[in-house]
C-alpha positions, 0 to 999 in steps of 0.5 A: 595549399596547406596539404601541399606545403605540409607534404613538402615540409614533412619530407626529408628527401626529394623522393618522399616529396615526389610520392606525396605531391603527385598524389595530392589534388591541385587547389582551385586557387592560390595567393599571388602578388598582382597589379590590376589593369584598371589601375594602370593610370593610378600614378598619372602625373607623378614623377617616377620617384613619387610612384609607390609600389605599396599602393599598386601591388595586391596580394589576392586569391587567383585561379590556378591556370590551365597547364599546357604542353611543355609546361610545369606548375611549381609550388613556390617556396620563395621568390625575390624582387627585381627591378622589372617587378618595380617597373611593373608596379609603377607602370613604367615605361608602360603598363605590362598589360600591353605585353599580355595582350600581345601574348594573348593574340599569339596563340591559343595557350597565350590567351591564358595570359591576357587577364585583367590582373598580372601575377608578377615575379621573375624568380622562384625556388620551389617544388614541381607539382605537375608537368604537361604533355611532352615534359620528360626532364622534370617530375613532381617533387623535383626541387627547382629554381627557374630562370626567366626566359620564356621562348617559343623557339618556332623561329630559326632566329632563336636557335643560335641564341634563344634571346634572339627569338622573336617570341622571346619574353621575360617570364613574370614581366612579359608573361603572366603567372610569375613567381611572386605567388604560391604557385607559378606556371613556367615552361619546363625548359625554364627549370634548373636544379635547386642548389642543395646547400641553399635555403629556399630564399637564398636559392630564389635570389640569384636567378635573374640577376646572376644569369643577366650578369653572366651573359653581360660580363662573361659570355661571348654574347656579352663582353667576353671578360678575360683574366687581367681585365679591368672592369668598371661595375656600377652599383657594385653592391646591388642586385646586378653589380654584386654578381658582376663583382663576384664574376670579375674576382672569380675570373681573374679580372680586377673589378673597379666597384662604384658604390654610393655609400661607405656601407656598400663600399665595405660589402665590396671589400668583404667580397674581395674587391680593392678598387672602390669608388664611393661616388657620393663621397667623392661628389661626382656629378656627370650632369650640369643640369637636365640637358647638359653633361659635364665632361670635366667630371668624366675626366676627373672620374677617369683619373680616379680610375687610373689611380686605382688600377696603376694607370690603366683604363678599364677594358669593360664597363658593366652598365645598367644605370643608363642615362645618368652614367652612360656618357661617363662610361663611354669616356672612361673605357680604354681604346678598343674596350667595351661598354655592355649595357643591360638596363637603364634604371636612371633613364632610357635616353642615353647621351654620349660624345660619339668621338670617344667611341668611334675614334677610339674603336670602342664597342657598345653591346646590348645584353638582355637576360641570358639564353638557356645555356648561359642561365644553366651555367650561371646556376651551376656556378651557384650550385658549385659554391663558386658564386654566392647569393647576395640576399640581404633581407627577406619579406613575407608575401603579404609585404611584397609591396614594401619589398618593392618600395625598398628596391625602388628607392634604392634602400636595399643591398644585394637582393631582397627575397620574398617568402611565398609558401615557406613559413619561415627562413632557413628551410630547404637545405639538403647539403649542410656540409657544403653549406658550412664551407661557404656560410660566411660568403652566403651570409655576407650581405645579411651580416652587413645589413645586421651590422648596419642596423646595430650601428644605427641603433647605437647612433640613435 
């Protein structure tokens, strides 16, 4: 691995990397972040909050997997932590080994994925090392990012929208050999050009969440947002919400940003949002107890939204918290409006008053990641400097457990990155002139975290 890293760092062009990398032998093993099958019950009896990713995530040497047709091996310079990495680490809603076992039974190459360990991670930025038979678009030395849609495309169902393919999986969550590692195995059609003005860790951060937010909010497969729409965005400074906020602003919509602290509210203002609700400060409690919601709080919330929008209800609700917020989301949406959901971080069993849905002709749309075209378009907007990474903090590979813990406990803002092969932050920029134009936006979340840290130190 050292020779591969040296070749990448020594070259000042992708052409130079190509010549060096192609000539180097692959190592027999590499370091990766894993969970172990024999530890899947380690948190039995604990609440979700009590489960600690630092205890379940391991960094260890694993063998380089066999390269198949239509696939690529990528030297991973940087990756990032998503909620699916957290779910994997705490074995919720079920251990991911069930996914790997199912994949292992699907075809001969799928058997590679059914292992007693799972290499996790659904983002990467890095350099192509090898390509398998039938790969023409990518070559050793290419600087790439990867989206996390792994799909077989042998069924007609997937050819109109690849997310509908019955053999669609999320790479690094429902497959093995993910991106939180020094080498990753991907299908070649997961690869996209690395934005030239970003560092490795910045380029690795948007992938999953940026594409997910694009489909959910912008695409015709999601809410189909248009100019003038009012868009309620839960967790507007978080991994998903920070991209939804940017898409709303860039698309001529008005984001109504829901956050949980003054610091997160300031980040939304820095992105350009004006309508902001700090639900902690304003004391919204949508559940009276574990079993009973409080419609009075829905109404109070709806009134607050109208105060911020000039008397209008929201056209779209960008949903991902799930159980805690879903009843309120259905209630506050305007007649004929859309609630689009991509996750359930606070619980999967949603409850809402259906009268407010059917009698007001509202729609609930399920949205899961993005198809290849949507992921490519979302990455293109990053490469053009229209949408920016929301990276706030970076950890070394050995501290991925701590990174996942902070995401699990909602101690983060934006995205949390992980350096894999990259020895330090700030490497990989190919277009410094473009970077200079967008530097304040690129560093917005980091600067906010630094300012918060300084203020905390002063208070102490």
